[in-house]
C-alpha positions as CSV (number, residue, x, y, z in Angstrom):
1,M,78.5,105.6,116.8
2,R,80.4,107.0,119.8
3,E,80.2,110.6,120.8
4,I,81.8,112.8,118.2
5,K,84.8,114.5,119.7
6,K,86.1,117.6,118.0
7,L,89.6,116.5,117.1
8,G,89.7,115.2,113.5
9,F,92.5,113.2,111.9
10,G,93.7,114.9,108.7
11,L,95.3,112.4,106.3
12,M,97.4,114.9,104.3
13,R,100.7,114.6,106.3
14,L,100.9,110.8,107.0
15,P,104.3,109.3,107.9
16,Q,106.4,108.4,104.9
17,K,109.2,105.9,104.3
18,S,110.8,108.2,101.6
19,A,110.4,111.6,99.9
20,N,107.8,110.0,97.6
21,G,104.5,111.2,98.9
22,A,102.8,107.9,98.0
23,D,105.3,105.8,100.1
24,I,103.3,105.9,103.3
25,D,104.6,104.1,106.4
26,M,101.5,101.9,106.8
27,E,102.6,100.2,110.0
28,Q,103.0,103.4,111.8
29,C,99.8,104.7,110.2
30,K,97.9,101.8,111.6
31,K,99.2,102.4,115.1
32,M,98.2,106.1,114.9
33,I,94.7,105.3,113.7
34,D,94.2,102.6,116.4
35,L,95.3,105.0,119.1
36,F,93.0,107.8,117.8
37,L,90.0,105.4,117.8
38,E,91.0,103.9,121.2
39,R,90.8,107.4,122.8
40,G,87.3,108.0,121.4
41,F,87.9,110.1,118.3
42,T,86.1,109.2,115.1
43,Y,86.5,111.8,112.3
44,F,88.9,111.1,109.4
45,D,89.5,113.4,106.5
46,T,91.2,112.4,103.2
47,S,91.1,113.5,99.6
48,Y,91.5,112.3,96.0
49,V,94.9,114.1,95.8
50,Y,96.5,113.7,99.2
51,H,99.8,111.8,99.1
52,N,99.8,111.7,95.3
53,G,96.5,109.9,95.4
54,A,97.6,107.3,98.0
55,S,95.8,108.7,101.1
56,E,92.5,107.1,100.2
57,T,94.1,103.7,99.7
58,A,95.9,104.1,102.9
59,I,92.8,104.8,104.9
60,R,91.2,101.7,103.4
61,E,94.1,99.5,104.6
62,A,94.7,101.1,107.9
63,L,91.1,102.0,109.0
64,V,88.3,100.6,106.9
65,K,89.5,97.0,106.6
66,R,90.5,96.8,110.3
67,H,87.6,98.5,112.1
68,P,83.8,98.4,112.0
69,R,82.2,101.0,109.7
70,D,80.1,102.4,112.6
71,R,83.2,103.2,114.6
72,F,84.3,106.2,112.4
73,L,83.2,109.1,110.2
74,L,85.0,109.3,106.9
75,A,85.2,112.4,104.7
76,S,86.8,112.7,101.3
77,K,86.9,115.4,98.6
78,F,86.2,115.7,94.9
79,P,89.2,117.2,93.0
80,T,87.4,120.4,91.9
81,F,90.6,122.2,91.0
82,Q,91.6,119.4,88.6
83,M,88.2,119.5,87.0
84,P,87.9,116.8,84.3
85,A,85.2,116.6,81.7
86,E,81.7,116.3,83.3
87,E,81.3,112.8,82.0
88,R,84.1,111.8,84.3
89,V,82.5,113.1,87.5
90,E,80.6,109.9,88.3
91,A,83.6,107.7,87.6
92,I,85.9,109.7,89.9
93,F,83.4,109.6,92.8
94,H,82.9,105.8,92.5
95,E,86.7,105.4,92.2
96,Q,87.0,107.2,95.5
97,L,84.4,104.9,97.2
98,E,86.3,101.9,95.9
99,K,89.8,103.2,96.9
100,C,88.5,103.9,100.4
101,G,86.7,100.6,100.5
102,V,83.4,102.1,101.7
103,E,79.8,102.2,100.4
104,Y,79.3,105.7,101.5
105,F,81.1,108.8,102.8
106,D,79.8,110.5,106.0
107,Y,81.0,113.9,104.6
108,Y,81.8,114.5,100.9
109,L,83.4,117.8,100.0
110,L,84.0,119.7,96.8
111,H,87.7,120.6,97.3
112,N,89.0,124.1,97.4
113,L,86.1,126.3,96.2
114,N,86.7,130.0,95.5
115,R,85.3,132.8,93.4
116,Y,86.7,131.3,90.1
117,L,86.1,127.6,90.5
118,Y,82.5,128.1,91.7
119,P,81.0,129.5,88.5
120,N,83.5,128.1,86.0
121,E,83.7,124.5,87.2
122,V,81.3,123.7,90.0
123,N,78.2,125.3,88.5
124,A,79.2,124.6,84.9
125,C,79.5,120.9,85.6
126,H,76.5,120.7,88.0
127,L,78.6,119.3,90.9
128,F,76.1,120.2,93.6
129,D,73.4,118.4,91.6
130,Y,75.6,115.3,91.6
131,M,76.2,115.7,95.4
132,K,72.4,115.9,96.0
133,K,71.9,112.8,93.9
134,W,74.5,110.8,95.7
135,K,73.0,111.8,99.0
136,E,69.6,110.6,97.9
137,Q,71.2,107.3,96.9
138,G,72.8,107.0,100.3
139,K,76.3,107.2,99.0
140,I,77.1,110.3,101.0
141,R,75.5,111.4,104.3
142,H,76.4,115.1,104.3
143,I,77.2,117.6,101.5
144,A,80.1,119.9,102.2
145,F,82.9,121.9,100.5
146,S,86.3,123.3,101.5
147,Y,86.8,126.9,100.8
148,H,89.7,129.3,100.2
149,D,88.5,132.8,99.5
150,D,86.8,135.8,101.1
151,A,83.6,135.9,103.2
152,E,81.5,137.7,100.5
153,H,81.9,134.9,97.9
154,L,81.3,132.3,100.6
155,D,78.0,133.9,101.5
156,R,76.9,133.7,97.8
157,I,77.7,130.0,97.6
158,L,75.8,129.2,100.8
159,T,72.9,131.3,99.7
160,E,72.6,129.6,96.4
161,H,73.2,126.1,97.9
162,P,71.4,125.7,101.1
163,E,71.8,121.9,100.7
164,A,75.3,122.2,102.0
165,D,75.6,120.8,105.5
166,A,79.2,122.0,106.4
167,V,82.1,124.1,105.2
168,Q,85.7,123.5,105.8
169,I,87.8,126.6,106.3
170,V,91.2,127.8,107.5
171,L,90.6,128.8,111.1
172,N,93.2,129.7,113.7
173,Y,93.9,132.5,116.1
174,Y,96.7,134.0,113.9
175,D,94.4,134.3,110.8
176,W,91.3,135.2,112.8
177,E,91.3,138.8,111.5
178,E,93.9,138.6,108.7
179,P,92.5,140.2,105.5
180,F,93.4,137.3,103.1
181,I,92.3,134.3,105.2
182,Q,89.4,136.1,106.9
183,S,88.9,133.2,109.4
184,K,86.4,135.1,111.6
185,R,84.4,136.6,108.8
186,C,84.1,133.3,107.0
187,Y,83.2,131.5,110.2
188,E,80.5,134.0,110.9
189,V,79.0,133.5,107.4
190,I,78.9,129.8,107.9
191,R,77.1,130.1,111.2
192,K,74.7,132.7,109.8
193,H,73.6,130.1,107.4
194,G,73.3,127.5,110.2
195,K,76.0,125.2,108.8
196,Q,78.6,123.1,110.6
197,V,82.3,124.3,110.5
198,I,85.2,121.9,109.8
199,V,88.5,123.5,110.6
200,M,91.7,123.1,108.6
201,E,95.1,124.5,109.4
202,P,94.4,125.2,113.1
203,V,98.2,125.2,113.8
204,K,98.9,127.1,110.5
205,G,101.1,124.6,108.8
206,G,103.0,124.1,112.1
207,A,103.7,127.8,112.6
208,L,101.7,127.9,115.8
209,A,103.4,124.9,117.3
210,R,106.4,127.1,118.3
211,V,105.7,130.6,119.3
212,P,108.2,133.5,119.0
213,S,110.7,133.7,121.9
214,G,109.0,136.9,123.1
215,A,105.7,135.1,123.5
216,E,106.8,131.9,125.3
217,H,106.3,133.4,128.8
218,I,102.7,134.5,127.9
219,L,101.5,130.9,127.6
220,K,103.8,129.4,130.2
221,E,102.4,131.7,132.9
222,I,99.0,130.2,132.3
223,D,100.0,126.5,132.1
224,P,103.7,125.6,132.0
225,C,102.9,122.1,130.7
226,A,100.6,123.0,127.8
227,S,102.1,123.1,124.4
228,P,101.6,126.0,122.0
229,A,99.9,123.7,119.5
230,S,97.3,122.7,122.2
231,Y,96.2,126.3,122.6
232,A,95.9,126.7,118.8
233,I,93.7,123.6,118.4
234,R,91.6,124.5,121.5
235,F,91.1,128.0,120.0
236,A,89.5,126.4,116.9
237,A,87.5,123.8,118.9
238,S,86.1,126.5,121.2
239,R,84.1,128.1,118.4
240,E,80.4,127.2,118.4
241,G,79.3,124.9,115.6
242,V,82.6,123.3,115.0
243,L,82.2,119.7,114.0
244,A,85.9,118.8,113.8
245,V,89.3,120.5,114.1
246,L,91.6,118.7,111.6
247,S,95.2,118.0,112.7
248,G,97.5,116.6,110.0
249,M,99.3,114.3,112.4
250,S,102.6,112.8,111.1
251,D,103.7,110.4,113.8
252,L,102.4,108.5,116.8
253,S,103.7,111.1,119.3
254,Q,101.5,113.8,117.7
255,V,98.5,111.6,118.0
256,E,99.3,110.9,121.7
257,E,99.7,114.6,122.5
258,N,96.7,115.9,120.6
259,T,94.3,113.2,121.8
260,G,95.7,113.7,125.3
261,Y,94.5,117.3,125.8
262,M,91.4,116.9,123.5
263,R,90.1,113.7,125.1
264,D,88.4,115.8,127.8
265,F,88.2,119.0,125.9
266,K,87.9,122.3,127.7
267,P,87.1,125.5,125.8
268,L,89.5,128.4,126.2
269,T,89.0,130.7,129.1
270,E,88.8,134.5,128.7
271,T,92.4,134.7,130.0
272,E,93.6,132.3,127.4
273,E,91.8,134.1,124.6
274,R,93.5,137.4,125.7
275,A,96.8,135.6,125.8
276,L,96.5,134.4,122.3
277,K,95.9,137.9,121.1
278,E,99.2,138.9,122.7
279,V,100.9,135.9,121.1
280,K,99.6,137.1,117.7
281,A,101.1,140.5,118.3
282,E,104.5,138.9,119.0
283,Y,104.3,137.0,115.7
284,S,103.7,140.3,113.9
285,K,107.0,141.6,115.4
286,T,108.8,138.9,113.4
287,W,107.5,140.0,110.0
288,K,109.8,141.1,107.3
289,Y,107.7,144.1,106.5
290,R,106.2,146.1,109.4
291,C,104.4,149.4,109.8
292,D,102.2,151.2,112.3
293,D,99.3,152.0,109.8
294,W,98.5,149.2,107.4
295,S,95.4,151.0,106.2
296,A,97.6,153.7,104.6
297,L,98.7,151.2,102.0
298,D,95.2,150.7,100.8
299,D,94.6,154.3,99.8
300,N,95.9,154.0,96.3
301,L,94.9,154.6,92.6
302,Y,93.7,151.1,92.1
303,G,91.6,150.6,95.3
304,V,93.5,147.4,96.0
305,P,94.1,146.4,99.6
306,I,97.8,146.2,99.3
307,S,98.1,145.7,103.0
308,G,96.5,142.2,102.7
309,I,99.0,141.1,100.0
310,I,102.0,142.1,102.0
311,R,100.7,140.8,105.3
312,A,100.0,137.5,103.6
313,Y,103.5,137.4,102.3
314,N,104.8,138.1,105.8
315,S,102.6,135.3,107.1
316,M,104.0,132.7,104.6
317,F,107.5,133.1,106.1
318,I,106.5,132.3,109.7
319,Q,105.6,128.8,108.5
320,P,107.9,125.8,108.3
321,D,107.2,125.5,104.6
322,P,106.3,128.9,103.0
323,Y,105.8,127.1,99.7
324,F,102.9,125.0,101.2
325,S,101.2,127.8,103.1
326,A,97.5,128.4,102.9
327,E,98.0,131.9,101.6
328,L,99.1,130.4,98.2
329,N,95.5,129.2,97.7
330,Y,94.2,132.8,97.7
331,Y,96.3,135.2,95.6
332,K,95.1,134.4,92.0
333,S,91.5,134.5,93.0
334,F,92.1,137.8,94.8
335,R,93.8,139.5,91.9
336,S,91.0,138.6,89.5
337,A,88.9,141.3,91.1
338,Y,91.3,144.1,90.2
339,D,93.0,145.8,87.3
340,P,96.3,143.7,87.0
341,A,98.1,147.0,86.4
342,F,98.2,147.4,90.2
343,E,101.0,144.8,90.4
344,T,103.4,147.2,88.6
345,G,102.1,150.5,90.0
346,D,104.1,153.1,91.8
347,Y,103.4,153.2,95.6
348,S,106.0,155.8,96.6
349,A,103.1,157.9,98.1
350,Q,102.2,155.0,100.3
351,T,105.8,154.6,101.4
352,A,105.8,158.2,102.5
353,K,102.5,157.7,104.4
354,I,104.1,155.0,106.5
355,G,107.1,157.1,107.2
356,G,109.4,155.0,105.0
357,A,109.0,152.0,107.2
358,F,109.7,150.0,104.0
359,D,109.5,150.5,100.2
360,V,105.9,149.6,99.5
361,T,106.5,149.3,95.7
362,A,109.4,146.9,96.1
363,A,107.7,144.9,98.9
364,L,104.5,144.5,96.8
365,R,106.3,143.3,93.7
366,E,108.3,140.8,95.8
367,A,105.1,139.6,97.5
368,V,103.2,139.3,94.2
369,K,106.0,137.4,92.5
370,M,106.2,134.9,95.3
371,Q,102.4,134.4,95.6
372,F,101.7,134.3,91.9
373,E,104.5,132.0,90.9
374,N,103.9,129.5,93.7
375,S,100.1,129.5,93.8
376,F,98.4,126.2,94.1
377,Q,96.0,127.3,91.5
378,S,96.9,127.0,87.8
379,Y,93.6,127.9,86.1
380,M,94.4,131.5,85.7
381,D,97.9,131.2,84.2
């Protein structure tokens, strides 16, 4: 196996011939994979559900059949959020091996764990026990899971399952300290447990590929030739313990660009780190709802961090597709910890505390409606 470089190829946004997610442009896909390997990169990430189930088949045709098995690392994921009866678990796993055309996965993940799925699906159906058995059988090399929830529940999972080798989380400079995503806090939990970090959404669904006009000069003054996306991916790759930063590349030009600056990866300098904090501040100026004291929203009858809900709502709309934003993976899990009456409460006192910057009651209801109705999770409906 060649040296493991930190850029990973996420197989969720492959080029398509039509609007049908399963209609993948295989010829372009082959060229993209060939270039990725040619430039020394090895990590590929797919899933049972990507491209309406066609991503795993595509990787078999474009990668597995055309390149030696020791040239690449392949990760796939069990569809935890579509949990079938336990007697189907083995069949689904072996179906994935067959679809990918491999005898083992280098990394195999439980897909999209959170505070609800962990006790009600993962533990109830003994999924970690299955993973340990498959590892003993040589069918997977590393046990892992992807995660969309807060740091507290992540700590519980890793404490109870030290057999996990890696965790995949949303990590980018925009979400580093955002209260819903909690990139920094989740990262710190993973490292506390001594596990590897796999990064998803380093460019936040494409939002960080084009910075606000007020921030363009900040990055250009450092390097006029570097793209905004390159800073975002390098931010993630600069964290200690990161195994791979996944980029959902959709065409050959994106592979060329990303592998170009990551081929000889250089961690961010202190100057670049400071610049990205300034860029995040410019993004905040584009939010629909803004105030000077977000903590004032959280001093309410229900003890709910209202600020996180509204900030997440703001963040959805800086992304090219708000209805496919990472935030939609969080809300229903979040609300399960509180009295649902908070969603229809009166927050006129909070509106006064922020000097009427916006109507907190109206903003919250708007944010709740959007995040609840469009959530990726259906198990709490």
